C-alpha positions as CSV (number, residue, x, y, z in Angstrom):
1,X,0.0,0.0,0.0
2,X,1.5,3.3,-1.0
3,X,0.6,7.0,-0.7
4,X,2.4,9.8,-2.4
5,X,4.5,12.1,-0.3
6,X,3.8,15.4,-2.0
7,X,1.8,17.1,-4.6
8,X,4.4,16.2,-7.3
9,X,3.1,12.7,-7.4
10,X,5.3,11.4,-10.3
11,X,8.5,12.5,-8.6
12,X,7.8,12.0,-5.0
13,X,9.2,9.3,-2.8
14,X,6.3,6.9,-1.9
15,X,5.2,6.6,1.7
16,X,5.0,2.9,2.6
17,X,3.0,0.9,5.1
18,X,5.2,0.5,8.2
19,X,5.8,-3.0,9.6
20,X,6.8,-4.1,13.1
21,X,10.5,-3.4,12.4
22,X,9.8,0.0,11.1
23,X,7.7,0.8,14.2
24,X,10.5,-0.4,16.5
25,X,13.3,1.5,14.6
26,X,11.5,4.8,13.9
27,X,8.8,4.9,16.5
28,X,10.3,3.3,19.6
29,X,14.1,3.5,19.3
30,X,14.2,7.3,19.2
31,X,12.5,7.5,22.5
32,X,14.8,4.9,24.0
33,X,17.7,6.9,22.7
34,X,16.4,10.1,24.3
35,X,15.6,8.4,27.6
36,X,19.1,6.8,27.9
37,X,20.8,10.0,26.7
38,X,19.1,12.2,29.3
39,X,18.8,9.7,32.1
40,X,22.4,8.4,31.6
41,X,23.8,11.9,31.6
42,X,22.0,12.8,34.8
43,X,23.1,9.5,36.4
44,X,26.8,10.0,35.3
45,X,26.8,13.6,36.6
46,X,25.3,12.7,40.0
47,X,27.4,9.6,40.6
48,X,30.7,10.1,38.9
49,X,31.6,13.7,38.2
50,X,35.3,13.1,38.5
51,X,35.1,10.9,35.3
52,X,33.4,13.8,33.4
53,X,36.5,14.6,31.4
54,X,38.2,14.1,28.1
55,X,41.1,12.3,29.8
56,X,43.4,14.6,27.8
57,X,46.6,13.0,26.5
58,X,48.3,16.3,25.5
59,X,51.0,15.6,28.1
60,X,52.2,12.7,26.0
61,X,52.1,14.3,22.5
62,X,50.9,17.7,21.4
63,X,52.3,18.4,17.9
64,X,49.7,16.3,16.0
65,X,47.0,17.1,18.6
66,X,47.3,20.8,17.8
67,X,46.5,20.1,14.1
68,X,44.0,17.3,14.4
69,X,41.9,18.5,17.3
70,X,40.8,21.9,15.8
71,X,40.1,20.3,12.5
72,X,37.9,17.6,14.1
73,X,36.1,19.8,16.6
74,X,35.4,22.8,14.3
75,X,34.4,20.5,11.5
76,X,32.1,18.6,13.7
77,X,30.5,21.8,15.0
78,X,29.8,22.8,11.4
79,X,28.3,19.4,10.7
80,X,26.1,19.7,13.7
81,X,24.9,23.1,12.8
82,X,24.1,21.8,9.3
83,X,22.0,19.0,10.7
84,X,20.2,21.5,12.9
85,X,19.4,23.6,9.9
86,X,18.3,20.7,7.8
87,X,16.3,18.8,10.3
88,X,14.8,21.4,12.7
89,X,14.0,24.3,10.3
90,X,11.0,23.4,8.1
91,X,11.4,23.4,4.4
92,X,8.6,26.0,3.9
93,X,10.7,28.5,5.9
94,X,13.9,28.0,3.9
95,X,11.9,28.3,0.7
96,X,11.1,31.9,1.7
97,X,14.8,32.7,1.5
98,X,16.3,30.4,-1.2
99,X,15.0,28.1,-3.8
100,X,15.4,24.3,-3.4
101,X,18.2,24.0,-5.9
102,X,20.3,26.7,-4.3
103,X,19.7,25.3,-0.8
104,X,21.0,21.9,-1.9
105,X,24.1,23.4,-3.6
106,X,25.0,25.4,-0.5
107,X,24.3,22.4,1.8
108,X,26.4,20.1,-0.4
109,X,29.4,22.4,-0.7
110,X,29.3,23.5,3.0
111,X,28.5,20.0,4.2
112,X,31.3,18.4,2.1
113,X,33.9,20.9,3.4
114,X,32.8,20.3,7.0
115,X,32.8,16.5,6.6
116,X,36.3,16.7,5.0
117,X,37.6,18.7,7.9
118,X,36.0,16.3,10.4
119,X,37.2,13.1,8.7
120,X,40.8,14.5,8.3
121,X,40.9,15.7,11.9
122,X,39.6,12.4,13.2
123,X,42.1,10.5,11.1
124,X,44.9,12.5,12.6
125,X,43.7,11.9,16.1
126,X,43.2,8.2,15.6
127,X,46.6,7.9,13.9
128,X,48.2,9.8,16.8
129,X,46.5,7.6,19.3
130,X,47.6,4.4,17.6
131,X,51.1,5.3,16.8
132,X,52.1,6.9,20.1
133,X,52.6,4.2,22.6
134,X,51.8,6.3,25.7
135,X,48.6,7.7,24.1
136,X,47.6,4.2,23.0
137,X,48.2,2.8,26.5
138,X,45.7,5.3,27.9
139,X,43.0,4.2,25.4
140,X,40.4,2.0,27.1
141,X,38.0,-0.5,25.5
142,X,35.3,2.0,26.1
143,X,37.2,4.5,24.0
144,X,37.8,2.0,21.2
145,X,34.1,1.2,20.9
146,X,33.2,4.8,21.0
147,X,35.6,5.7,18.2
148,X,34.3,2.8,16.1
149,X,30.7,4.1,16.4
150,X,31.8,7.7,15.8
151,X,33.7,6.8,12.7
152,X,30.7,4.7,11.4
153,X,28.3,7.7,12.0
154,X,30.6,10.1,10.1
155,X,31.3,7.8,7.2
156,X,27.7,6.7,6.8
157,X,26.5,10.3,6.8
158,X,29.1,11.3,4.2
159,X,28.3,8.3,2.1
160,X,24.6,9.1,2.2
161,X,25.2,12.7,1.2
162,X,27.5,11.7,-1.7
163,X,25.0,9.1,-3.0
164,X,22.1,11.5,-3.0
165,X,24.3,14.2,-4.7
166,X,25.2,11.9,-7.6
167,X,21.8,10.0,-7.7
168,X,18.8,12.2,-6.7
169,X,16.7,9.1,-6.3
170,X,19.0,7.9,-3.5
171,X,18.9,4.4,-5.1
172,X,15.2,4.1,-4.9
173,X,13.4,2.3,-7.7
174,X,11.1,4.2,-10.2
175,X,7.4,4.7,-9.3
176,X,4.8,4.2,-12.1
177,X,7.7,4.5,-14.6
178,X,8.9,7.8,-13.2
179,X,12.2,8.3,-11.5
180,X,11.7,9.6,-7.9
181,X,13.7,12.4,-6.3
182,X,14.5,11.9,-2.7
183,X,14.4,15.0,-0.4
184,X,15.3,14.4,3.2
185,X,13.6,17.6,4.2
186,X,10.2,16.2,3.2
187,X,10.7,12.8,4.9
188,X,13.5,12.4,7.4
189,X,13.2,16.0,8.7
190,X,9.4,15.8,9.1
191,X,9.8,12.4,10.9
192,X,12.5,13.9,13.2
193,X,10.3,16.8,14.3
194,X,7.3,14.5,14.8
195,X,9.3,12.7,17.5
196,X,9.2,15.7,19.7
197,X,5.4,16.1,19.0
198,X,5.1,12.6,20.5
199,X,3.5,11.4,17.3
200,X,6.3,9.9,15.2
201,X,5.4,9.6,11.5
202,X,6.9,6.2,11.0
203,X,5.5,5.8,7.5
204,X,7.8,8.6,6.2
205,X,10.8,6.5,7.0
206,X,9.7,3.2,5.3
207,X,11.1,4.1,1.8
208,X,14.0,6.3,2.9
209,X,17.2,5.2,1.1
210,X,19.2,2.5,3.0
211,X,22.3,4.8,3.3
212,X,20.3,7.3,5.3
213,X,18.7,4.7,7.5
214,X,22.1,3.3,8.4
215,X,23.4,6.7,9.2
216,X,20.4,7.4,11.5
217,X,20.5,4.1,13.3
218,X,24.2,4.3,14.0
219,X,23.7,7.9,15.2
220,X,21.1,6.7,17.7
221,X,23.6,4.1,18.9
222,X,26.1,6.8,19.4
223,X,23.7,8.9,21.5
224,X,22.8,5.8,23.5
225,X,26.4,5.2,24.5
226,X,27.2,9.0,24.8
227,X,26.6,9.3,28.6
228,X,29.0,6.4,29.3
229,X,32.0,7.6,27.3
230,X,34.3,10.6,27.3
231,X,31.9,12.3,24.9
232,X,30.0,13.7,27.9
233,X,32.6,16.5,28.0
234,X,30.8,18.0,24.9
235,X,27.8,18.7,27.2
236,X,29.8,20.8,29.5
237,X,30.3,24.4,28.5
238,X,32.7,26.3,30.9
239,X,30.5,29.4,31.1
240,X,31.7,30.0,34.6
241,X,35.1,31.0,33.1
242,X,33.5,34.2,31.9
243,X,32.4,35.2,35.3
244,X,35.0,33.8,37.7
245,X,37.0,36.4,39.6
246,X,40.5,37.3,38.7
247,X,43.4,35.5,40.3
248,X,45.1,37.9,42.6
249,X,48.8,37.6,43.3
250,X,50.2,39.2,46.5
251,X,53.8,39.6,47.4
252,X,55.2,37.6,50.4
253,X,58.0,39.5,52.0
254,X,60.8,40.1,49.5
255,X,59.6,37.3,47.2
256,X,57.8,38.5,44.1
257,X,55.1,35.9,43.8
258,X,53.5,35.8,40.3
259,X,55.2,39.0,39.3
260,X,57.7,37.6,36.9
261,X,57.1,37.9,33.2
262,X,57.8,35.0,30.9
263,X,60.9,36.6,29.4
264,X,62.4,37.8,32.7
265,X,65.3,36.1,34.4
266,X,63.7,33.5,36.7
267,X,66.5,34.0,39.3
268,X,65.7,37.7,39.5
269,X,62.1,36.9,40.6
270,X,63.1,34.7,43.5
271,X,64.8,35.6,46.8
272,X,68.5,34.9,46.9
273,X,68.3,32.2,49.6
274,X,66.0,30.2,47.3
275,X,68.1,30.6,44.2
276,X,71.1,29.2,46.0
277,X,69.4,26.1,47.1
């Protein structure tokens, strides 16, 4: 049983009749993901705040970290903002600003650049972690599984984007002899928003291309394990740094505590009796 997804019947992706698996994947699993993400984060924060850290390995190696970390984090931030714009903002609002073709060109170019930066940065970080013995020794099984899922999410999303760029149908078969044109903003995005209305439109996900389904499922797995990995540090924004008081240095006798500049002679900043020790 099929219904057409839009007024352009000949070119729309058909909406299928959801089965049990579809209901579990697109109607139940999203709420399990949200529940575990929120509940697990609260539990982790209340029971084990000392583990709420990136477990930085900068002390072991910093040269490659200085290159890979900004590429990965800024690239991932751009990817995240692109997902917010594509999934949260309704198509009818973006249509008021740009036409559909221009939107997809901008999304493709910007998304490809962000994905390239993210993948390159992640590759450098993983290469560093594997090649440096001290960094690798600090890598737990939890980290390895998290990296595996993270890489799978990024690669699956990139593959889905490239497939849809070269094949507008997304690999879907023709309908009534006409080639279909897949548009995630009229299917995946609508389904995504419907989750938060507590009325998931599962039928919209039945005939979504497999590449997008894999990306979404693996992404939900990533969010499920999120609270139990080092990824929790992304949920902590050090806003208190903006409002914390200045650190005040006071002199102690003849000793100039904290008064030395970086290029001063360190012996001149210390009392003579300490220099001679």
